[in-house]
N, C-alpha and C positions, 0 to 999 in steps of 0.2 A: 302540321295542324293536329294530327292525331296525338302526337306526343304532348303537345301543349295542353290538351284536354286533361291529361293526368299529371301535369307538372304542378309542383307546389313551390316553385320559385317565388321568393318574396313573401312567403307565408311563415307564420310561427305556429308550430304544432306542439301541443302539450299532450303527453301520454302519461296517464296515471297508471299505477301498478307496473312501472317500467322495470322493476327489479326481478320480475319472475313471470312465469306463464307465457302469455302471448305478447306481453308488453315490449320486450326486446325486439321482436319481429316487427311490430308496428312502428317502433322508433326508428329502426334501420330503414324501413321502407319509406318513411317520411323524409329522412335525411337524404336517401338516394334520389328522391323525387325533387330535392332542392330546398326543402324547408329547413329553417333553423328549428332545433328541437329542444324541448324542455322535458327532461327525464324526471318525473315526479315519483317519489317513493317515500315510504315511512323512514327508511334508513338510507341515506345517500351513499354510504359505504358500499352498499350492495349494487350500485349502478356505476361506480367509478371505472370499472373495467370497460363497460359499454361506452361510457362517456369518452374515455381515452381512445377507444377504437374508432368511434364516429369522428372525433376531432382529427385523428391521424388520417382519416379518409377525406378530410377537407370540409367536414360539416361544422357549422356553428352550433354549439350544444351547451346546455347548462343543466347540471344536476341540482334538483331542488327537493328539500325535505317537505313532504306533504302527507299527512294522514287524512284521507278523505272522510274517515269516520269522526273526525274532530273539527267542528266548525271553525274554531280559532286557528287551527293549523292551515286550513284552506285559505282563510283570509290573509294570514301572515304571508303565505306563499305568493298569493297574487299581489299583495302590497310590495313584496320584494321585486317581483317581475316588473311592476309598474315603475318602481324607483329606478330600475335598470333600463327602462325604455322598451321593454318587451311587451307588446300587445298580442295576446294569444288570439288567433282567428281560426285555428283548427283544434278542436278538443276531441281527444280520443278517451272516452270514459271507460277505461279497461280494468281499473282496480275492482277486485271482487273477492268474496270468500265462497268457497265451495262447501257443500255438505251432502253426504249421502246417508240420509237418516229418515226413518218413517215419521209420520206426523205425531203419533202418540209418544214417541221417544224424544221429541224436540221440546225442550223446556223454554220458558219465556226469556231467559237470559240469552239463549242461543238465537231465538227469534230476533231479539233486540240487536244483537251483534250483526246479524246478517242484514237487517233492515238499515242499520246505520251505515254500512259499507256499500251494499249492492244497490240500494235505492236512494237513500238520503245522501250518500256520498256523491253519487252521480249528479243528483240535483244541486248540491252545493257547488260543485266544480262548474257545471254548466251555467248556473245562476251568476257566479262570480265572473265568468268569461263573457257571458251575454250582456250583463250590466255594463261592463267596460266597453264592449263593442258598440252598444247603442249610444253611449255617451260620446264615443269618438266618431260616430256616424259611419262605422265600417261594417262591411258584410263579413260573414263567417259561416262556419259549419260546426255542428256538434255531432259526433258519432258515438252513440251509446253501444257498448258491447253487452248484449244480453245472453240468451242461450235458447236453443230449441226446446229446452225444458220449460221455458216460459210460453211456448206455443202448444205443447202437447202435455198430456198428463201421464206420468210414470208412477209405478208402484211405490217408489221411494223418492227422496229429494223433495219432500213437501215444501219445506220452508225456502229452500234454494229456488225451486221452481216458481213459488209464489212471488218472491222478490223480483225475479227476472220477468215474470208476467206483468208485474206492476211497473217495471222499468219500460217495458214495451208500450204500455198504455201511456205512461208519462211522456215518452218520446213523441207520441201523436199529439198530445195536448201542448207540449212545448212547440211543436212544429206550427200549430195553429197560431199561437201567440207571436212567434218570432218571424213569421213569413213577411209581415209588413216592414220588418227591420232588415230584410235581405240576409237573414240567418237561417240556413237550412238545418233541420234536425232529423237524423235518420238513425237506424239501428241495424246492427249485424247480430244475427242469432247463430253462433257457431254450434256445431255438434261436438262430438268427441274428437279432440285434437291431441296430438302427441306432445304433452307438456309434463313437467315433473308432477304436477298436481293430479294428472289423469293416469299416469303410468301405474300407480299402485292399484287403482280401481281396475285398470285393464288386465292386471295379472290375477285378479280375484275371480272366483267362479262366476259371479254375477257379470263381471266385465267380459269374460270369455263368452258367456251366453249372449250378451248384448252384441258383440262383434259377429258372432255366428249368425245372428238374425239381421244384421245391418245389410242394407241393399248392396253396398259396395264391399262388404266383408272386411273392412279395414277402418282404422282411424284416419283422420285428416292430418296432413303435414302443415305446420304453421304457415309456411310460405303460400299455401293455397288460400289464405285469407287476404293476401296482399292486394290482389287485383280488385277485390270488393272494397277494401279500405281506400285505395287510391281513386277509385271511381266515385265514392261518396265524398271524398275530401277535395277533389279537383273540379275543374270547370265542366267536366263531362256530365256531372249531375246537377248543374246549376238550377235546373227547373224541377228537381226531385226533392220532395220533403215529406216527412211523416211516414216513410216506408220502413218495413222490416224485411231484411233479406236473410233467409236461412242459408247457411253454408254448412251443410252436413251430409253431403252425398245423397240427399233425398230421403233421409231416415225419418224426417217429420211426416212423411206420407204414409208411414207404416201405422197400422192400427195396433191397439193394445193386444 
């Protein structure tokens, strides 16, 4: 019974940003839980190795070109899935751009780029998936990957934090509208996890200072997000929607 609550057997999970960061971890977790998995990335060549590994492990998997920052790219990807008979009922909106920059140094072009990916990209993918689920009369779940920087205010990362705060707010609005369609919409807000994007910051003086002040005195390991992901994706959270779960070792509790 307990295993069934976290099973994704019979489900189709789409993971955006599958070529880097936490995307690979999310994709492997979904496959191991029994889902067939769509690896969405701007360049499919970057996920071929992961695709092959999941297939060798017995998963049904498809690599799909998708740039969440481009509306036509998202629509083309979903049209291809539809043509192949794949109806996505688990969305992991993981694609995102990071930025460690002060507000005054962030120009409008940078703002636009972050908004197109971190906020509007997640909206596009969720909208495409939910529209098709509603038409098919099927239940589903959307999991938006935000950040604790969308919950707390830090001296830098103004634009990044603002886009993630907006994604958190959007998650709650989506949850209200989708509840009657049996589609849950929730959010994971990770802290600092050991990924290629974070490693450079972690080696910087500011990164060292952050870790010294962290409650756990360390970064998170990607696998420490898997339990939360499977909880929100599976039957265990069937009556949970519109929530934001920080996974950051408690660092969101720290004051400035």
